[in-house]
VEXDREN-2710 file (C-alpha; in Angstrom, 1 decimal):
% VEXDREN-2710
k/r/px/py/pz
1/ALA/0.0/0.1/-0.1
2/ALA/2.9/2.3/0.7
3/ASP/4.7/1.6/-2.2
4/ARG/1.5/2.5/-4.2
5/ILE/1.1/5.6/-2.5
6/ALA/4.6/6.5/-3.4
7/ALA/4.0/5.7/-6.9
8/PHE/0.9/7.5/-7.1
9/ALA/2.7/10.6/-5.5
10/SER/5.4/10.5/-8.0
11/ILE/2.8/10.4/-10.7
12/LEU/1.4/13.6/-8.8
13/THR/4.7/15.5/-8.6
14/ARG/6.1/14.6/-12.0
15/PRO/6.1/17.7/-14.4
16/ALA/3.5/17.5/-17.3
17/ALA/6.0/17.9/-19.5
18/ASP/7.9/14.7/-18.7
19/ARG/7.4/11.7/-20.7
20/PRO/5.2/10.1/-19.5
21/PRO/3.7/13.0/-18.2
22/GLY/2.7/13.9/-14.6
23/ALA/0.0/16.3/-12.9
24/GLY/3.0/18.7/-12.2
25/LEU/1.8/19.2/-8.4
26/ARG/4.7/20.6/-6.8
27/GLY/5.1/21.1/-3.1
28/ILE/2.9/17.8/-1.7
29/GLU/6.1/15.6/-1.6
30/ASN/7.2/17.9/1.3
31/ASN/3.8/18.5/3.1
32/GLN/4.1/22.3/1.6
33/ASP/0.5/21.9/0.0
34/PRO/-2.1/22.5/3.3
35/VAL/-5.1/21.3/1.3
36/VAL/-3.4/18.1/0.0
37/HIS/-1.8/17.5/3.4
38/ASP/-5.1/17.7/5.0
39/VAL/-7.5/16.0/2.6
40/PHE/-5.0/13.0/1.3
41/PRO/-2.6/12.2/4.3
42/LEU/0.0/9.9/3.3
43/HIS/-0.5/8.0/6.5
44/ASP/-3.3/7.2/8.4
45/PRO/-2.9/8.5/12.0
46/ASN/-4.9/5.8/13.6
47/VAL/-2.9/3.1/12.0
48/THR/0.6/4.9/13.2
49/ASP/-0.5/5.6/16.5
50/PHE/-1.0/1.6/16.8
51/ILE/2.4/0.4/15.5
52/THR/4.4/3.5/17.4
53/SER/2.5/2.2/20.6
54/SER/2.6/-1.7/20.1
55/TRP/6.1/-2.0/18.3
56/PHE/8.2/-2.9/21.4
57/LYS/5.6/-6.1/22.3
58/GLU/5.2/-7.2/18.7
59/ALA/8.9/-6.8/17.6
60/LEU/10.7/-8.8/20.6
61/SER/7.9/-11.8/20.5
62/ALA/8.9/-14.3/18.0
63/SER/4.9/-14.9/17.4
64/THR/4.4/-11.5/16.0
65/ARG/7.8/-10.3/15.1
66/ARG/6.7/-11.1/11.2
67/LEU/3.1/-9.8/11.6
68/PHE/4.9/-6.2/12.7
69/LEU/7.4/-6.4/9.8
70/LEU/4.4/-7.1/7.5
71/ARG/2.4/-4.0/8.9
72/THR/5.4/-1.9/8.7
73/LYS/5.7/-2.8/5.1
74/ASP/2.1/-2.3/4.2
75/HIS/1.9/0.9/6.3
76/PHE/5.7/2.5/5.5
77/GLY/6.7/0.7/2.7
78/LEU/9.4/-1.6/1.7
79/HIS/12.5/0.8/2.5
80/ILE/11.4/1.2/6.4
81/ALA/10.5/-2.6/6.5
82/PHE/13.9/-3.7/5.4
83/TYR/15.8/-1.3/7.5
84/THR/13.4/-2.3/10.6
85/ALA/14.3/-5.7/10.0
86/PHE/17.8/-5.0/9.7
87/ILE/18.4/-3.0/13.0
88/ARG/16.5/-6.1/14.9
89/LEU/18.7/-8.4/13.4
90/TYR/21.4/-6.4/14.2
91/CYS/20.8/-5.6/17.7
92/ALA/19.8/-9.0/18.6
93/SER/23.3/-9.8/17.2
94/LEU/25.0/-7.4/19.1
95/SER/24.1/-9.7/22.3
96/THR/26.9/-12.3/22.1
97/PRO/30.2/-9.7/21.4
98/CYS/28.5/-7.4/24.1
99/LEU/28.5/-10.2/26.7
100/VAL/31.5/-11.5/26.2
101/GLY/33.0/-7.6/26.3
102/ILE/31.3/-7.6/29.9
103/GLY/33.0/-10.5/30.8
104/LEU/36.5/-9.4/30.0
105/TRP/36.3/-6.1/31.3
106/VAL/34.8/-7.5/34.6
107/VAL/36.8/-10.6/35.1
108/TRP/40.1/-10.5/33.4
109/ARG/40.7/-6.9/33.6
110/GLN/40.9/-7.0/37.3
111/VAL/43.1/-10.3/37.3
112/ASP/45.9/-9.2/34.8
113/TYR/45.9/-5.7/32.9
114/HIS/48.6/-6.5/30.5
115/SER/47.0/-9.8/29.3
116/TYR/43.6/-8.1/29.5
117/MET/44.8/-5.6/26.8
118/GLN/46.3/-8.5/24.5
119/ALA/43.0/-10.3/25.1
120/LEU/41.2/-7.2/23.9
121/GLY/43.5/-7.2/20.5
122/ILE/42.2/-10.8/20.0
123/TYR/38.9/-10.0/20.7
124/GLY/38.6/-7.3/18.2
125/LEU/40.0/-9.2/15.8
126/LEU/37.5/-12.0/16.3
127/VAL/35.0/-9.4/15.9
128/ALA/36.1/-8.0/12.8
129/PHE/36.7/-11.2/11.0
130/VAL/34.3/-13.7/12.4
131/TRP/31.0/-11.8/14.2
132/ALA/30.7/-9.5/11.2
133/PRO/30.8/-11.6/8.2
134/SER/28.6/-14.1/10.1
135/VAL/26.2/-11.1/10.7
136/LEU/26.0/-10.3/7.1
137/LYS/25.5/-13.7/6.1
138/ARG/22.7/-13.9/8.5
139/TRP/21.0/-10.7/7.0
140/LYS/21.4/-12.1/3.8
141/ARG/19.5/-15.3/4.4
142/TYR/16.8/-13.3/6.4
143/GLN/16.4/-10.7/3.6
144/TYR/16.1/-13.7/0.9
145/SER/13.3/-15.3/3.5
146/LEU/11.4/-11.8/3.7
147/LEU/11.5/-11.7/0.1
148/VAL/10.1/-15.1/-0.7
149/GLU/7.3/-14.3/2.1
150/TRP/6.4/-11.4/0.5
151/ASP/6.2/-12.4/-3.0
152/LEU/9.1/-10.0/-4.4
153/LEU/11.7/-12.4/-5.8
154/GLN/10.5/-11.6/-9.5
155/ALA/9.9/-7.6/-8.3
156/LYS/12.1/-5.3/-10.0
157/GLU/12.9/-2.2/-8.0
158/VAL/10.9/0.8/-9.0
159/GLU/13.2/4.0/-9.8
160/TYR/11.6/7.1/-9.2
161/PRO/12.5/9.8/-11.3
162/ASN/14.6/12.9/-9.8
163/GLN/12.7/15.9/-10.0
164/GLU/15.7/18.3/-10.0
165/PHE/17.3/16.6/-12.9
166/LYS/18.1/18.9/-15.7
167/ASP/20.0/19.7/-18.8
168/TYR/19.2/16.4/-20.2
169/VAL/18.6/15.0/-23.6
170/VAL/15.7/12.9/-24.8
171/GLU/16.4/9.6/-26.8
172/THR/14.1/7.1/-28.2
173/ILE/15.1/3.7/-27.7
174/ASN/13.8/0.2/-28.3
175/VAL/13.5/-1.8/-25.0
176/ALA/11.9/-4.9/-26.5
177/ASN/13.6/-8.4/-26.7
178/GLU/15.1/-9.8/-29.5
179/GLY/12.5/-11.4/-32.1
180/ASP/9.5/-9.1/-30.2
181/PRO/7.8/-6.3/-31.4
182/PRO/9.7/-3.2/-31.0
183/ASP/8.5/-1.0/-28.1
184/TYR/10.4/2.7/-28.1
185/VAL/10.3/4.7/-25.1
186/ASP/11.8/8.0/-24.4
187/VAL/14.7/8.1/-22.1
188/LYS/16.5/11.3/-20.3
189/MET/20.3/10.9/-21.0
190/TYR/23.0/13.1/-19.5
191/ASP/26.6/13.1/-20.7
192/ARG/28.5/11.5/-17.5
193/ARG/31.7/13.0/-18.7
194/ARG/30.3/16.4/-17.6
195/ARG/30.4/15.1/-14.1
196/TYR/34.2/14.4/-14.3
197/PRO/35.0/17.9/-13.3
198/LYS/32.8/18.1/-10.6
199/TYR/34.0/14.8/-8.9
200/ILE/37.6/16.4/-9.3
201/LEU/36.4/19.5/-7.5
202/PHE/34.6/17.5/-4.9
203/GLY/37.7/15.1/-4.3
204/VAL/39.6/18.4/-3.7
205/PHE/37.3/19.4/-0.9
206/SER/37.0/16.0/0.8
207/VAL/40.7/16.2/1.1
208/VAL/40.7/19.7/2.3
209/CYS/37.8/18.4/4.7
210/CYS/40.0/15.6/5.9
211/ILE/43.0/17.6/6.3
212/LEU/41.0/19.9/8.8
213/LEU/39.4/17.1/10.5
214/PHE/43.1/15.8/11.1
215/VAL/44.2/18.6/12.5
216/PHE/41.1/19.5/14.6
217/VAL/41.0/15.9/16.3
218/MET/44.8/16.1/16.9
219/LEU/44.3/19.4/18.9
220/TYR/41.4/17.5/20.9
221/CYS/43.4/14.3/21.3
222/GLN/46.3/16.6/22.8
223/TRP/43.8/18.4/24.9
224/TYR/42.6/15.1/26.3
225/ILE/46.1/13.8/27.1
226/ILE/46.5/17.5/28.9
227/ALA/43.8/16.8/30.8
228/VAL/45.1/13.4/31.7
229/MET/48.5/14.5/32.3
230/THR/47.9/17.7/34.5
231/PRO/49.7/17.0/37.7
232/MET/47.8/16.1/41.1
233/CYS/47.5/18.7/43.8
234/ASP/49.6/16.5/46.1
235/ASP/52.6/16.7/43.3
236/PRO/55.9/17.4/45.0
237/ARG/56.7/19.8/42.1
238/CYS/53.6/21.9/42.6
239/PRO/54.5/25.5/43.7
240/THR/53.0/25.0/47.0
241/PHE/55.8/22.6/48.2
242/LEU/58.4/23.7/45.4
243/ASP/58.8/27.2/46.7
244/SER/58.7/26.3/50.1
245/HIS/61.6/24.0/49.8
246/ASN/59.3/21.1/51.0
247/CYS/59.3/19.3/47.6
248/ILE/61.6/16.5/49.0
249/ASN/59.5/16.2/52.2
250/GLN/56.1/16.1/50.4
251/CYS/57.9/13.2/48.0
252/GLU/59.0/11.3/51.2
253/LEU/55.9/11.6/52.7
254/LEU/53.8/10.0/49.8
255/LEU/56.3/7.2/49.6
256/GLN/56.0/6.3/53.3
257/GLN/52.3/6.4/53.0
258/GLY/52.6/3.8/50.3
259/LYS/50.8/5.7/47.5
260/THR/50.4/4.2/44.0
261/TYR/50.5/7.3/42.3
262/ASN/52.1/6.4/38.6
263/PHE/54.5/9.2/38.9
264/LEU/55.8/8.0/42.2
265/ARG/56.6/4.4/40.2
266/ASP/59.5/6.3/38.5
267/ILE/60.8/7.8/41.6
268/ARG/61.2/4.4/43.2
269/GLU/62.8/2.9/40.3
270/SER/65.2/6.1/40.2
271/VAL/68.7/5.9/41.9
272/ARG/68.5/9.6/43.0
273/GLY/64.7/8.9/44.1
274/CYS/63.1/12.1/45.5
275/GLN/66.0/14.3/45.0
276/GLY/66.4/13.6/41.5
277/TYR/62.7/14.2/40.9
278/CYS/62.6/17.3/42.9
279/ASP/65.8/19.0/40.9
280/THR/64.6/22.0/39.0
281/ALA/67.3/21.0/36.5
282/THR/65.3/18.0/35.2
283/PHE/61.9/19.7/34.4
284/ASP/60.5/23.3/34.0
285/PRO/58.3/24.5/37.0
286/ALA/56.1/26.3/34.4
287/TYR/54.2/22.8/33.7
288/TYR/53.2/22.5/37.2
289/ASP/51.0/25.7/38.0
290/CYS/49.0/23.9/40.1
291/ASP/47.5/27.4/41.4
292/MET/45.7/27.9/38.1
293/ALA/41.8/27.8/38.9
294/LEU/40.0/24.9/37.7
295/VAL/42.6/23.2/35.7
296/GLY/45.9/23.7/37.4
297/CYS/45.9/20.6/39.3
298/PHE/43.2/17.6/40.4
299/SER/42.7/15.7/43.5
300/THR/42.6/12.3/41.9
301/GLU/45.2/10.9/39.4
302/ARG/42.3/9.5/36.9
303/GLY/39.0/10.8/36.2
304/VAL/36.6/9.2/39.0
305/VAL/33.1/9.7/39.7
306/GLY/32.9/10.9/43.0
307/THR/29.9/11.0/45.9
308/VAL/29.4/14.0/48.0
309/SER/28.5/13.5/51.3
310/HIS/28.9/15.1/54.4
311/GLY/31.1/17.9/53.2
312/ILE/33.8/15.3/51.6
313/VAL/34.0/13.5/48.4
314/VAL/34.5/9.7/48.3
315/SER/36.4/8.5/45.5
316/ARG/34.8/5.2/43.6
317/HIS/38.1/4.4/42.3
318/ASP/40.5/3.8/45.4
319/MET/37.8/4.1/48.0
320/CYS/39.8/6.8/49.9
321/VAL/38.7/10.1/51.4
322/LEU/40.1/13.2/50.0
323/ASP/40.4/16.2/51.6
324/ASP/39.6/18.1/48.6
325/HIS/36.0/18.6/47.5
326/VAL/36.7/18.7/43.8
327/GLY/37.2/14.9/43.7
328/THR/35.6/14.4/40.5
329/ALA/36.9/17.6/38.6
330/ARG/39.1/15.8/36.3
331/TRP/36.3/13.3/35.2
332/THR/34.1/16.5/34.6
333/TYR/36.9/18.0/32.7
334/VAL/37.4/15.0/30.5
335/LEU/33.5/14.9/30.2
336/VAL/33.3/18.4/28.9
337/GLN/35.8/17.6/26.2
338/GLY/34.0/14.6/25.1
339/ILE/30.7/17.0/24.7
340/VAL/32.7/19.7/22.9
341/LEU/34.2/17.1/20.8
342/GLY/31.1/15.5/19.9
343/LEU/29.3/19.1/19.2
344/THR/32.1/20.4/17.0
345/LEU/33.3/17.5/15.1
346/ASP/30.6/14.6/15.1
347/ILE/27.6/16.8/14.7
348/LEU/28.5/20.6/13.7
349/PHE/31.3/19.7/11.3
350/LEU/29.5/16.9/9.7
351/ALA/26.3/18.7/9.4
352/ILE/28.1/21.4/7.4
353/PHE/29.9/18.5/5.2
354/GLU/26.7/17.0/4.6
355/LEU/25.5/20.4/3.5
356/ILE/28.2/20.9/1.1
357/ALA/28.2/17.4/0.1
358/SER/24.2/17.6/-0.8
359/VAL/25.2/20.7/-3.1
360/PHE/27.6/18.9/-5.0
361/ASN/25.2/15.7/-5.2
362/LYS/22.3/18.1/-6.6
363/TRP/25.3/19.8/-9.2
364/GLU/26.4/16.4/-10.5
365/ASN/22.6/15.8/-11.6
366/TYR/21.3/12.4/-11.3
367/ALA/18.3/11.2/-13.1
368/THR/16.6/8.9/-10.3
369/LEU/16.1/9.1/-6.5
370/GLN/18.0/5.8/-6.0
371/GLU/21.1/6.8/-7.7
372/ASN/21.1/10.4/-6.0
373/ASN/20.9/8.7/-2.7
374/ARG/23.4/6.2/-3.3
375/ARG/25.9/8.8/-4.4
376/PHE/25.4/11.1/-1.3
377/VAL/25.8/8.1/0.9
378/GLU/29.1/7.3/-0.7
379/LYS/30.2/11.1/-0.2
380/ILE/29.3/10.9/3.5
381/PHE/30.8/7.6/4.2
382/LEU/34.4/8.5/4.1
383/PHE/34.1/11.4/6.2
384/ASN/32.1/9.5/9.0
385/TRP/34.5/6.7/8.8
386/VAL/37.8/9.1/9.7
387/GLY/35.5/11.1/11.8
388/TYR/34.9/8.2/14.0
389/PHE/38.3/6.3/13.8
390/TYR/40.8/9.3/13.5
391/TRP/40.6/9.6/17.0
392/PHE/41.1/6.1/18.1
393/PHE/44.0/5.7/15.7
394/LEU/45.8/8.7/17.4
395/LEU/45.5/7.2/20.8
396/ALA/46.3/3.6/19.6
397/PHE/49.0/4.0/17.4
398/LEU/50.7/7.2/18.6
399/TYR/50.1/8.5/21.8
400/THR/50.2/5.2/23.6
401/PRO/53.4/4.0/22.4
402/TYR/55.1/6.9/21.7
403/GLY/53.3/9.7/24.1
404/GLY/56.6/10.8/25.8
405/GLU/58.2/11.6/22.5
406/VAL/54.9/13.5/21.5
407/GLN/55.1/15.5/24.3
408/GLU/58.9/16.2/24.3
409/PHE/58.4/17.4/20.6
410/ILE/55.7/19.8/21.2
411/ARG/57.3/21.1/24.6
412/VAL/60.6/21.8/22.4
413/HIS/59.2/23.1/19.0
414/ILE/55.6/24.7/20.1
415/ASP/55.7/25.6/23.4
416/THR/59.2/27.8/22.9
417/ASN/56.9/29.7/20.5
418/MET/56.0/33.1/22.1
419/TRP/53.3/33.6/19.2
420/PHE/51.6/30.6/19.8
421/THR/51.9/30.4/23.9
422/GLY/51.1/34.1/24.3
423/ASN/54.5/34.8/25.4
424/GLY/54.7/31.7/27.9
425/ARG/51.4/32.1/29.5
426/PHE/49.9/28.9/27.9
427/LYS/51.5/25.5/27.7
428/PHE/50.3/22.8/24.9
429/SER/52.2/19.7/26.6
430/ARG/52.7/17.9/29.7
431/TYR/55.2/15.8/31.4
432/TRP/54.3/12.1/30.2
433/VAL/53.6/9.9/32.9
434/SER/53.7/6.1/31.9
435/GLY/50.5/4.3/32.5
436/LEU/47.9/7.2/32.8
437/VAL/46.8/6.8/29.1
438/GLY/44.7/3.4/29.0
439/MET/43.2/2.0/25.9
440/ASP/40.1/1.5/27.6
441/SER/39.3/4.4/29.5
442/ALA/40.6/6.6/26.2
443/PHE/38.2/4.9/24.4
444/VAL/35.3/4.6/26.2
445/THR/34.4/8.0/27.6
446/PRO/34.6/10.2/24.2
447/LEU/32.8/7.3/22.5
448/ILE/29.9/7.1/24.9
449/VAL/29.8/11.0/24.9
450/THR/29.5/11.4/21.4
451/GLN/27.2/8.8/20.7
452/ALA/24.8/9.9/23.4
453/LEU/24.8/13.2/22.0
454/ASN/24.2/11.6/18.4
455/LEU/21.4/10.1/19.8
456/VAL/19.9/12.9/21.7
457/ILE/20.4/15.2/18.4
458/ASN/19.6/12.7/15.9
459/THR/16.4/11.0/18.0
460/PHE/15.3/12.9/21.0
461/VAL/15.4/16.5/19.6
462/PRO/13.6/15.5/16.2
463/PHE/10.7/14.1/18.6
464/LEU/10.7/17.0/20.6
465/LEU/10.5/19.2/17.6
466/ARG/7.8/17.0/16.1
467/ARG/5.5/17.1/19.4
468/ALA/6.3/21.0/19.3
469/VAL/4.9/21.5/15.4
470/VAL/2.1/19.1/16.3
471/SER/1.1/20.9/19.3
472/ALA/1.5/24.2/17.7
473/ARG/-0.4/23.1/14.6
474/ASP/-3.4/21.5/16.7
475/THR/-3.4/25.1/18.8
476/TYR/-3.5/27.1/15.7
477/LEU/-6.4/25.1/14.3
478/VAL/-8.4/25.2/17.0
479/SER/-7.8/28.9/17.6
480/LYS/-8.6/29.3/13.9
481/ASP/-11.9/27.3/14.4
482/GLN/-12.7/29.6/17.6
483/LEU/-12.0/32.4/15.6
484/SER/-14.0/31.5/12.7
485/LEU/-17.0/30.5/15.0
486/LYS/-16.8/34.2/17.0
487/LEU/-16.6/36.1/13.6
488/LYS/-19.7/34.1/12.4
489/ASN/-21.4/34.7/15.8
490/GLY/-20.4/38.4/15.6
491/LEU/-21.8/39.1/12.4
492/LYS/-25.1/37.4/13.0
493/MET/-25.3/39.2/16.3
494/HIS/-24.5/42.7/14.3
495/PHE/-26.8/42.1/11.6
496/GLN/-29.6/41.0/13.8
497/THR/-29.1/44.1/16.2
498/ALA/-29.0/46.4/12.7
499/VAL/-32.5/44.4/11.7
500/ASN/-34.1/45.3/15.1
501/LEU/-32.9/49.0/15.1
502/THR/-34.5/49.4/11.4
503/GLN/-37.5/48.0/12.7
504/SER/-37.9/49.8/15.8
505/ALA/-37.1/53.3/13.5
506/VAL/-40.0/52.1/11.0
507/ASN/-42.3/51.6/14.1
508/LEU/-41.4/54.9/15.5
509/THR/-42.0/56.7/12.2
510/GLN/-45.3/55.1/12.0
511/THR/-46.5/55.8/15.4
512/ALA/-45.2/59.5/15.0
513/THR/-46.9/60.0/11.7
514/GLN/-50.3/58.5/12.8
515/THR/-49.9/61.1/16.2
516/ALA/-49.5/64.0/14.2
517/ALA/-52.3/63.0/11.4
518/GLY/-54.7/62.7/14.5
519/SER/-53.7/65.9/16.0
520/VAL/-54.2/68.0/12.9
521/VAL/-57.6/66.0/12.6
522/ARG/-58.5/67.2/15.9
523/HIS/-57.3/70.5/15.8
524/SER/-58.9/71.2/12.3
525/LYS/-62.3/70.1/14.0
526/GLN/-62.0/72.0/16.8
527/ALA/-61.0/75.3/14.5
528/LEU/-64.0/74.6/12.4
529/ARG/-66.5/74.2/15.2
530/ALA/-65.2/77.5/16.6
531/LEU/-65.5/79.0/13.3
532/ARG/-69.4/78.0/13.1
533/MET/-69.8/79.3/16.4
534/SER/-68.4/82.7/15.6
535/MET/-70.6/83.0/12.4
536/PRO/-74.1/81.6/13.0
537/GLY/-76.2/81.4/10.1
538/ALA/-73.4/81.3/7.5
539/THR/-73.5/78.5/4.6
540/GLU/-70.8/76.2/3.9
541/ASP/-69.4/78.1/1.1
542/ASP/-68.9/81.4/3.5
543/LEU/-67.0/78.9/6.0
544/ALA/-64.7/77.7/3.0
545/ALA/-64.2/81.2/2.0
546/ALA/-63.0/82.0/5.7
547/VAL/-60.7/79.1/6.1
548/ALA/-58.8/79.9/2.8
549/ALA/-58.3/83.7/3.8
550/VAL/-56.9/82.5/7.4
551/THR/-54.6/79.8/5.1
552/ASP/-53.6/82.5/3.2
553/GLU/-52.6/84.6/6.2
554/VAL/-50.3/82.1/7.7
555/ASP/-48.4/81.4/4.3
556/GLN/-47.8/85.3/4.0
557/SER/-46.7/85.3/7.8
558/ASN/-44.4/82.2/7.1
559/ASP/-42.9/83.9/4.5
560/LEU/-42.4/87.0/6.2
561/THR/-40.8/84.8/9.0
562/ASP/-38.2/83.1/6.7
563/MET/-37.4/86.8/5.3
564/GLU/-36.6/87.8/8.6
565/LYS/-34.6/84.8/9.4
566/GLU/-32.7/85.4/6.3
END
């Protein structure tokens, strides 16, 4: 049903000049025509509400899973149905590597961290070379089973024309098989050689974007290293101990307390011990600016989540009570870095790249929607792949094995540049401490934060926007109906009032006329009676002559009065 609706929509929106011609109704494909949208909705709201309310129960149950996919196919079309089927199969297949990975992290990591990292390498190879191909094989079989069940083995995919396809040449070709009567159809042709310069320009644009992405990701990665390598507030090299000549005493105190900090490991293995660590000839005190607000130093060596209770912070990492109230400061700092990384690179930069890629895709001018979408996905894939994995490549193959050399290079060639560092106020490196950068923690924090942001931006925000649009539309329609009803009632009321006023005026006029006429008749009778009494024995002719004379006098008096008024 959904595919028939899509085909019908293609006929409605295809221009009338096409072959075969369409209805030429533009705007309805994006719900821009309010009349078509209200009278001919694409989906039945009742069925949509039923599917969205029962999908969780039906999709997980083995007995109703196929029924749910069938409803999805009939209501939303084959594309959404196969997409839903793949997502269900993929999520179900993730349970195996998920359980194995949790087992490795819970058990093996606590037993021996070194062998745990080696096991993670083997685990990653198994996921890439065993689990992933098996999932693709299962999906291929599942796809064929759905094609058989839905009787689509002999069906061909309908290619819908691209409404923005232009600058084409119409050619008439024979599509009949050999021996059959000729069947001529008109085909829109576009010279693909005209796309070659566009491919080159997009390739140059992609290389520039990837280089910018490399630079930005490297800056973020170095920022992460700075957050991890920022010294602790108990470090003997901090100005609090170094300026008061208590560096050696603080170092020895930490060793006597049996602290297991990573920077103390090198001190224990060194011949000079605390004296060598506190020797200012072996380090630059400017890199230990522990008095800087917020990010000068941290109370914990690693980013941990603390629990505030009775004015103290209890660390869940080593279960020790810290005297500082900012035990989670380093963890919060890394969290903020992950949020900034996700917002800028994974969302903002990707959105800009997708926008420009869509412009290139439109410029390349493809004839069908399927080819247009396929080419757009090919453009986005490389940038997405580089953006997601370049962070991990830097940490795995550069910083973890050669972190000390990288920090030394930055300290010698960049931190000594007064223009970059603002006359030495900023430092873009830290002294490397072995053991602080772990592959698991370095991968997990940015990955979780960026994926959570993608989930919120791509799923939750559209959901909220959709609810806001529907609510605003319903409010607008209700207000519109109420206003229309008020206008109708107001017009009826004003019309009825006008009719009543008109009828009252007519009645008053009739009453005044009748009263005036009766008064004239009554006064006339009285005057005639008085005239008869004053002229006894007069005939009717004499009375008529007397009345005429009085009338002439009244007229003359009125004329004089009018002249006097003038």
